[in-house]
C-alpha positions as CSV (number, residue, x, y, z in Angstrom):
1,M,-9.6,4.2,16.3
2,E,-10.9,7.7,16.4
3,G,-9.6,10.7,14.4
4,N,-7.4,12.1,17.2
5,I,-5.7,8.8,17.9
6,F,-5.2,8.4,14.1
7,A,-3.6,11.8,14.0
8,E,-1.3,11.0,16.9
9,K,-0.1,7.8,15.3
10,V,0.5,9.6,11.9
11,K,2.5,12.3,13.6
12,F,4.5,9.7,15.6
13,L,5.4,7.9,12.4
14,F,6.2,11.1,10.6
15,R,8.7,12.1,13.3
16,K,10.3,8.7,12.9
17,G,10.6,9.2,9.2
18,N,8.3,6.2,8.3
19,I,6.9,8.0,5.3
20,F,6.1,6.8,1.8
21,W,5.5,9.6,-0.6
22,Q,3.1,8.3,-3.3
23,R,4.0,9.3,-6.8
24,H,0.8,11.3,-7.1
25,S,1.7,13.3,-4.0
26,I,5.1,14.2,-5.3
27,Q,3.6,15.3,-8.6
28,R,1.2,17.6,-6.7
29,I,3.9,19.0,-4.4
30,I,6.0,19.9,-7.5
31,E,3.0,21.3,-9.5
32,R,1.8,23.4,-6.6
33,N,5.3,24.7,-5.6
34,F,5.5,23.1,-2.1
35,T,8.4,21.3,-0.5
36,T,8.3,18.0,1.3
37,S,9.5,20.0,4.4
38,E,6.4,22.2,4.2
39,I,4.2,19.1,4.0
40,R,5.9,17.5,6.9
41,Q,5.4,20.6,9.0
42,I,1.7,20.7,8.1
43,V,1.2,17.1,9.2
44,L,3.2,17.6,12.4
45,S,1.7,20.9,13.5
46,G,-1.6,20.9,11.6
47,D,-5.0,19.6,12.5
48,I,-6.9,16.6,11.3
49,I,-10.2,17.8,9.9
50,E,-11.6,14.7,8.4
51,Y,-11.1,11.0,9.3
52,Y,-12.0,8.1,7.0
53,P,-11.7,4.9,9.0
54,E,-13.4,2.8,6.4
55,A,-11.2,4.0,3.5
56,K,-9.7,1.3,1.4
57,P,-7.1,0.0,1.3
58,L,-6.1,1.9,4.5
59,P,-7.7,4.3,6.9
60,S,-7.0,7.9,6.0
61,G,-7.3,11.4,7.2
62,L,-7.3,14.9,5.9
63,F,-4.8,17.3,7.6
64,Y,-5.1,21.1,7.5
65,G,-2.3,23.6,7.8
66,C,-0.5,26.5,6.2
67,A,2.6,26.7,4.1
68,S,4.1,29.8,2.3
69,N,1.0,31.8,3.4
70,R,-1.3,29.2,1.7
71,T,-3.9,26.9,3.2
72,V,-3.0,23.3,2.4
73,H,-4.8,20.0,2.8
74,V,-2.8,16.8,3.0
75,V,-4.4,13.3,2.7
76,I,-2.5,10.7,4.7
77,A,-3.1,6.9,4.9
78,L,-1.9,4.9,7.9
79,N,-0.7,1.3,7.9
80,I,-0.4,0.4,11.6
81,Y,0.9,-3.1,10.9
82,E,3.8,-1.9,8.8
83,K,4.2,1.2,10.9
84,M,4.1,3.4,7.8
85,V,2.3,6.5,6.6
86,Y,1.5,7.2,3.0
87,V,1.2,10.8,1.7
88,I,-1.6,10.4,-0.8
89,T,-2.2,13.9,-2.2
90,V,-1.6,17.6,-1.4
91,Y,-3.8,20.5,-2.5
92,E,-5.1,24.0,-1.7
93,P,-8.8,23.8,-0.8
94,D,-11.3,26.1,-2.6
95,L,-14.5,27.7,-1.7
96,D,-16.4,25.6,-4.2
97,H,-15.9,22.6,-1.9
98,F,-15.2,24.0,1.5
99,E,-16.7,26.7,3.8
100,L,-15.0,30.0,4.4
101,D,-12.7,28.5,7.1
102,L,-11.5,25.9,4.5
103,K,-11.9,23.2,7.1
104,I,-15.5,22.2,6.7
105,R,-16.6,20.5,3.5
106,K,-19.7,21.9,1.9
107,K,-22.7,19.6,1.9
108,N,-23.9,18.3,-1.4
109,E,-26.9,20.2,-2.6
């Protein structure tokens, strides 16, 4: 499965409400003053900027979007067998780790 197909499957399951919010993601949402509605909107309207097909225990992807005038990254894992998506974490990217567009990860030097 490639990144765009992964993103389509994630968005489909998000629309159906097949979402499991990991404890870590809920903690980060609260700490960073987001709402689950904002995170849903980022996943549904945002872009996938990284795809990790070999991630364990499930393939994952990094979604990019904006909420409350802030750039946000959301890591999602997909279980196609159980037809469920897992929100792993939510954070604001920084220039220490990403290029100016906040979409491209800086290379390790």
